[in-house]
Residue, then its C-alpha position, 0 to 999 in steps of 0.5 A: m341919837s344914840v343909834a346914829a352916834n353909834v353907827v357913825e362914831r363907833r362902828i366901822p362904816d365900811h362894814t355897816s349896812t345902811e338898810g333901815l337908816t334915815p337918808r341923811l344917816a345912810a349918806d354919811v355912812d356911805f361917805y365915811a366908807c368912801r363908796r357911792s351913795p344910793s341915798a345921796e344919788s337918788g335925790r332923797c338928800d339935799r344938794g349939798v350931800q349930792a355934791r359931796a357924793l359926786v366928789i367921792a364918785g370922782e366927778p369933781a366938775a359935776a360937783r362944782r356945778v351943783l355947788e355953783a347953783l347952791d343956795v346956802d341959806s336954804l340948806r339945813l346943817h347936815g347939807r351945809a356940812a356936806a357941801a363944806w367938805a365938797a367945796a373945800r376941794v372943788g370950789p367955787d370961791a363964792t360958795i366957799r365964802a358963803l359956807a365959811e360965814s355960815f360956820g363962823s360961830g356955834p357949838d364946838m360939836i355939831d349934829d343935825d337931828g341926831v346925825p353927828l357931824g363932828p367939830r364945827e371948826r373942822y368945816s370952818g377951818a377947811l373953808l378958810a384955808a380953801a379961801g386962801d387963809v391958811v393961817g386962820g384955817a390952821g388955827a381953827l383945825r388945830r382946835a378941831v383936832t382937840v375937840g374931836d379927840a375929846r368926843a370920839p377918835l374918828w372926829g379927831a382923825l378926820a380933823r387931822v386930815e384937813f389939818a394935814r392938808v393945810l399944813t402941807t400947803a402952808a409949808a409949800v407956799g414958802h412965804d414968810d408970813v405963812a411959814f409952817d413946819p413940814d414935819e408937823a404936817r407929816r406927824t399929823s398925817v401919820a396920826a390920821r393914817t394910823f387910826f384909819a389903818a388900825g380901825g379898819y377904815r379902808g375907804l377913808l384910808a384910800r381917800f387919805d392916800v389920794e389926798l395926802g400921799s403914800p405911806a412912804r411920803p405922807g404930807e410931803a407934797s402939795t399940788g399946783l395947777l396952772v392950765d392954759g385951755d379955753t380959760w386959764l385955771g389956777g389953784f394951789g394945795v387946799q385952794p381949789a382951782g378957779p379961772i384966772p385972767d389971761g396974760k403973757g406972764l402966765r405963759a412965761i410962768r407955765h414954761l418955767l414950771m414945765h422946765r422946773h428942773r433947770v434954769v431958764a434964760s430970760v431970752e428963752l422966756a421972751r421967745v415964749v411970750d412972743d410965740g417965737d422960736v423957743a427951740e432955737i434958744a434952748e438948743m443954743f444954751a443946751d448942756l451949758d451951765l447958765l449960772s456960770l455963764v452969767d458970772a463975770r468971770a466967764a468973760r475972761l475966757a478966751s473962747t469966741e463961742v463963749v463970748r457970743l453965747r454970754s452976749a446973747l444971754l445977758d440981754d438986759t431988755a429981756r431980763s427987765r421985761i420978763g422980771k416985770l412981767i412975772r411980778r405983775t402976773v403974780a400980783r394979778v393972780g393973787v387977787d383970786q388965788p392968793l396961795l398960788a401967787s404966794h408960792l410963785g412969788a417966793a419960789i421964782g427967781t428972775g434975772h438974766v436966768c430964771r428958775y423955780s426953786p420951791l422949799t418943799p416938793v410940789d406936784w404940778e398939773l400943767g395940762a396935756t403939753d407938760 
C-alpha cells in the first residue's frame, strides 16, 4: 500500500510512468494526469474505470452509454469510485442514484486493495448534487475537504474541485432554498487551482479550467443546457443533461434564453409557440423600450403610433397564456431536472413583457440555432 499511496498522493502524476503498476493503479495515475489510459481502454479494468477514461478522452456520449448499462452492485470499490466521478458529469440519473446509495456510509477515507481513492464523501457529495440535491452535496463535500486535507493535499484539492462546482451551481440557481455565496465558490476554486499550479499537476489544471473557468474568472459561471432535437435535453450546472418532456412552453423558454439580453413581449412568445411570424413582431417592437411602453404613463403620449404599439403589446390573452405556460413547464421540468427548474423559476419574470434575469452568469448551450 505504501507504494500505491506514494505514487498517487506524493508524486506528480503527469511525470509518473505507469510501467510495472497494477492496471487499477495505472488507470488512476493516468486519470490524475488527465491523459488517455491504455490500461483502462484495453479492458483490463472494469466498466466504471472505462467510463471515466471516456469522459477524460472527450467522449461523454460513449461514457454515458457505458454507465447506462452498468451493474453497480457488481463493481468493486475502485470501479464504483471511477464510475461516480464520470456519472456526476454525464449521468444518467438512474446510475447516479444507484452509485450515491452505494457511497451512503463507510469510512471517511477509502481505498481498494492498496489503491487510495480519497474521501468517501467526495463521491457521495458529487453524486447527491448531480441528482439535484445541492444542499446535501455541498455539506458532504465541505466535510470531504477537511478529511482530504488531513490525509494529503491532493485529496483536499480534488474535493475542492467538486465543492466549487456545486457552489457555483447553487449560486446560479437563484432559489431562496439554495442560497449560496458566490465568493465562497471563487475562494474554493482559487485554492484548488493554486495547488494544482504549484504542484505541477498540469493535467488536473487543464481539467480544472474546462470545468470551472479561466484564472481570471474561476467559479463565476454555471452551465445550462436546453436543446431541442429529436428529444429535448435539459441540464443545469452539476446536474447532467437528460431528456425532458416536449411541450410548447419549452419553445417559449428557449426563445427567451436565446434573446436573454433583452426583454421579450408575451405576444412575441405566443407567436413562437404557435409557429407564427416571429420576425414581424420583433420588427414591430425593434429599438423600443418595452418596459416604458408598458408603463401607464406612456398612454398619455399623443403619438398615434405609440398608442397602436402599446395596444398590441398589452395583449392580456397572450400575457395570461404565456405566464401559465411557462409556470407549468417549469414545474414539469422540475420532476427530472430540479436544478434547471429552480433556476428558470427564479430567473424568468413574466407579464406583458418577459425577461430572463439570473443572479449570476450562466453559459447556455441552446443548440445550433442559438
